[in-house]
N, C-alpha and C positions, 0 to 999 in steps of 0.2 A: 669700405675698408678705412679704418682710422690709422693715419700715418703721421709719425713724427719725423721731421727732417732736421737734424742739427747742422748748422752751417748752411741752411737753406737759402740765405740771401747772398751766398757767394757765387762764384762762376759756375761750377758744375752743379752746386746745390740748387740754384735758381732754375736751371734747365730741367733738373729732376722734378722740382716743385711744379713747374708749368705742365710737365708731362702727366704727373699724377692727379693734379687738379682737373686737367682735361679728361682724364679717365674716370672721374667721378669720386676720387678719394676725398675723405674729410681730412684735410691737411693742416697740421700745426708746424710752423717753422720756429725753431729756436736759433737765435744768432746774436752775438754780442756786437756785431757791426765793426769789428776791428779790421777786417779785410773785406767783408761783404758790404752790400749797399741795398737799402730798401728799394731804390729805383730798379734794381734787377728783377724785382717781383711785380713790376707795374702791370704785367699781363694778367696776373692771378690774384693780386692783393685783395680784391673784393670777395674772393671765394675761399679765403683761408684765414687762419688765426696766426698772427705774428706775435711772438714773444721775444722781447729784447732781454737777453740774459746769457749767462755763460754755462758751459758744460762743467765748469769747476764748481758750480753751485749744486751740490749733490741733492739737496732737498728739492730744488726746482726741477732738476732732471727727473727725480723719482716721481714727482707729481704729474709731470707731463707724460712720462712713459706709462704711468698707471692708466691713462685714458687712451692708449694706443694699442693697436693690434700688431704693428710692426714699426721698426725704427731704422732709418738710414742715417748712419753716423758719419757726417762729412766735416764736422767742425774740427779745425786744426789750425795750428800756427803754420803758415805756408809762406813760401817765397824766400829766395836766397838772402835778401837784405834783412828780413825779419829774423831768420834763423841765426845769421851772423851777429846782428845787432842786439837781439834780445834772447839769448840762448836759454836763460833760466825760465822766462815766461813760456817760451816755446816748449821746453821739456815738460813743464807742469801741465800745460794745455793738452799736449799730445799723450801724456801718460795718465795723469789723474782724470782728465776728462773722459777718456775712453773707458777707464775702469768704472767711473760713475755710470756711464751708459750701459755697460755690460751687467753690472750688478742690478741696476734697476730693471733691465730687460729680463733677467733671471727671476727677480722678485715678482714681476707682474706677467710672466709668461708671454713676453712679446718676442717675435722674431726680430733679428737685427742683422744689418749689413754694415760691416766696418770698411770704410774706404782707406786702404793703405796706399802704397806708392811703389813705383819702380825704383825709387831711391834706395830701397832696402837691399838691392843687389850691389850697391856701392861701386867699386872699381872693377867688377867682373865684366870683361869685354867680350865674353864668349858669343859665338854666333847663335842667335835665337835662344835667348834665356828662357828656360823652362822653370816652372814653379819650384822645383827642387834643386835649382842651381845654387852653388855656394855663394855666400855673401862675403865680399872682400871689402872691408872698411878700413879707413885710416885710423889714426890715433883718437881715442875717446876724449883727449884733451884738445882736439881741434874742433872748433865750433861747426865747421862744415859737415861733420859726421853726426852731430847730435840728432838731427832730424831723422836720418836713416836708422840710427840706433833706437830712437823712441818708437818709430813706426814698426820696427821689427819686434819690439817688446809688446806693442799693441796687438800684433798678430799672435804672439805667444799667449797673451792674456785670452784672446778670443778662442784660440785652439784649446786652451786649458778649460775654459768654461764649457766648451762643447764636449770635451772628453769626460770631465769630472762631474758635470751637472746636467749634461744633455741639452744645453742651450742651443737653440736653432740659430746658428750664426754663420754667415758667409763672409768671406774676405775678398775684396776686389783690389787688384794692383794696376791702376791706370798708368799708362806710359805717355807722358807729355801730351795731355789732353788740351786741345785748343778750340777756339770758336768765338762767336760773339759774346760780349760782356766780359771777356778776360781782359784784365788791365796789365800793363807793363810796369805798374808802380812797384811791384815786389820782385822784379827781375825776370818776368816771363818773356822769353826771347821773341816770339812771333808778334805779339802786339807792340812790343818795343820797336822792332824793325819796321813794322807797318806804319806806326806813328811817325817815325823818322822819315820814311819814304814819302809819305803824304806831305810832310812839312818841307821836303827838299833838303833835309839835313843829312849829314853823313850817316851811313848805316854802320853802327858800331858792333863789330863782331869780336868777341873775347877770345884770347889765345890766338892760335894760327888759323882757326876756322875749319880745320879738317875733322874736328870731332863730329860724330854722326848721331842722329836721333831718328825715331819713328813717331810721327805725330798722329794722334787719334782725334777724331772729330767728336765734339761733345754731343752732337745730335745722334751719334751712334753709341757712345759710351753710356749716356744716361739711361736709355732703355735697357742696355745690357745689365746695369746695376739692378734694375727691377727684376729682370729675368733670372739673375743669379739668386736673389733672395727667394724667388718663387719656385726655384728648382731644388727639391730636397737633396739631390745628389751633390749639390754645391755646399751644403751645410758642413762646417768643419774644415772646408778647403780654402786655399788661397788661389785666385784665378787671375791671370794676366788679361788686361784689356788694352791693346796697343794698336798702332797704325801698321800698315802693310809695307810702306816704302821707307827704306833707309836713305837718309839724305844728310850731307854735310851742312854745317851752318853757313859756310860760304855759298854753297849751292842754294840753300834756302834764301839767303839774302838776295841772290840773283833772281830767283823766282818772284820774290816780293817786289823787287824793283821793276820787273817786267809787268806784273799784274797791276801795279799802281801807275805804270808809265812814268816812272820817276827817273830823273837823271842824277840821283844821289850817288856819290861815290861810297865804296865800302872802305871803312877804316878799321884796322886791327888794333885792339886795345889789350895790353897785357893783363892777365888776371890780377896781378899785384896792384895795378892801377885801378881796376874796377872794384875789387873786393878786399884789397889789403894783402900783405905778405902772408905766405903759407897756404893760400887757397888752393884746393885741389879740385879738379873736374874729372869727369869720366870721358874717355876718348870715344867710347862706343856704347850704345845701349839699344839692343834690338830684341823685341819680344817674340816668344813662341806663343801663338794664340791658339794652339791646337786644343788645349783643354776647354777653353771657352767655346770653341767651335763644337766640340763633342757634347758639352753640357747644354748650351743654349743656342747653338747655331750662329754664334757670333762670327761675322766676317766683315772686316772694314772694307767699305766699297767706295767711299767718296775720294776722288783723286786729290792729291796734295794741292794742286792749283785751285781746285774748288774750295778747299778748306781755307786757303789763303784769301780767296775772294770773300768768303763769309766774314773773316776777321776784318778785312778792309771795309766792307759795308758797315760792320759794327762800329769801327773806329770813326769812320766818317759821320755816321749817325750821331755818335756821342759828341763829336766836335760841333756838329750843327746845332744840337740841342743846347750845348754850352754857350754857343754864340748867340742863340735866340734869347737866352736868359740874361746875357750881359747888358 
């Protein structure tokens, strides 16, 4: 199987790359390394073709899709700091890049999976969000919501290509996926808190810490992406992929402190101090994974404590490698 992975040097993308290389796929990774890192591909780099470039380069995308049987489109502008700091670049990457991938996939008859996000639900705090739940977004003039708006349009593009042209496309909506190789550089909460705990620094929790999330493990999400694309009933659909346990960020900080045996204190930081005035967050985000269970047998099994342990091991390993190079 010839597989193209856009954003394949990123966090989820690199785990997906390792999985497909191990399965024997002929893998090409396209990544502009804006948030990804070639080091993430260390396990598989000798068994794949790496192309440094952008999904905004339509000719490049077309030439790579022309040689692929299927495409996993994970390239995107990600992270709170990126979205807030560079909204225009983020919009262009997330909108035009996806359209380039979809158009090339249609031209060359390749199957494609579009990685969307739970962010598209916005401020909807309903219990167990299903795929047809309403989207509740803030003002389009607030940068916080540009990512959600763009990813929602990506899904609309994909659905329209499926309906009007018969493109074999599936849409995945991961909920707060975490695991080794994820960096806190762009605002990801788990690696940030783990790094602080290991350093003995205060664990900074934004807001009052009562906001809740469900964290999925990348080792369970990556194979689910493959299964969705390989399941014809998932084509034309959007499917949630989330964790099973709802946890407040304050509780998460406590778990991380326990698993790292850290004596760090938890410090509450106002959103205005962390991200600037006008920032809005979601108080609750809980997925309904029933559709994924019905289509591909998806069931998150790894306990949150074990997920945290995997992130801790990854952060410590990264720090040790950095120290050895110093």
